[in-house]
Every structure is written in structure tokens, then in C-alpha cells.
C-alpha positions, -999 to 999 in steps of 0.1 A, spaced: -119 131 42 -103 115 12 -66 104 12 -40 89 -12 -14 66 3 18 54 -15 33 22 0 66 5 -7 71 -28 12 108 -39 14 114 -72 31 151 -74 42 155 -111 34 160 -136 6 128 -149 -10 110 -116 -6 86 -118 -35 59 -139 -19 54 -115 10 51 -85 -14 27 -103 -37 5 -114 -8 4 -78 5 -6 -63 -28 -33 -90 -34 -48 -82 0 -49 -45 -9 -65 -53 -43 -92 -74 -27 -102 -45 -3 -126 -29 -27 -106 4 -26 -90 20 -56 -55 5 -58 -29 13 -85 5 -3 -88 37 5 -105 71 -13 -103 82 8 -73 51 13 -52 14 7 -46 -11 34 -42 -44 32 -22 -71 58 -25 -102 63 -4 -118 76 28 -92 82 56 -109 59 82 -114 30 57 -79 32 42 -62 35 76 -82 6 91 -73 -16 61 -36 -6 63 -34 -12 100 -46 -48 94 -26 -55 63 7 -40 74 6 -60 106 -1 -92 86 27 -84 61 52 -78 90 41 -111 106 50 -129 73 85 -115 70 115 -118 93 127 -82 88 115 -54 66 107 -18 59 75 -1 48 77 34 34 44 52 34 34 87 21 -1 101 28 -16 130 9 -48 146 21 -68 143 -12 -78 116 -37 -50 119 -64 -59 88 -84 -68 109 -115 -35 129 -114 -19 135 -147 12 156 -152 8 188 -172 42 190 -187 
């Protein structure tokens, strides 16, 4: 089954940019479809592959920060081609 995941990593500390950049670069190097905007990063692909990747990378991201939040939305479909019709 295909999924779309939207992620927003929010370290609750000073000097937060290196942790976010590291997290996004790891997602980019996964071979999955990854799109970014100023507020979030989206990952698209097969459920098992995406969730296995996110389990690893979220754990590593949390190990690199003192405190933080990760907001995640999951949609059951591949929405990477979505275009608004208005």
C-alpha cells in the first residue's frame, strides 16, 4: 500500500538547524520520493519501506537533539502529484 507522510521536526533548543538539515539529508538519500517546503518535508512510497526508514531516522534525529517534537501526518495514498483545482 502506498502512503504519503508529512513531517515537521521541531527541536526545542538553540542551534536547531544542524539537526533539521541532517534529518532532511538522510530522508533525501533514502531513494524515496521526498519533497520539501519551508514548513515540512513529505515522504512518499510503500508503507513498509517508508515506516522502516522513518523508524530509523526519527530515532537518530531524537538522539541528536536534547528536546524536540516531531509532527507527522500519514495519508493512505501517494499524493506527490497533488495539484489544487481552484
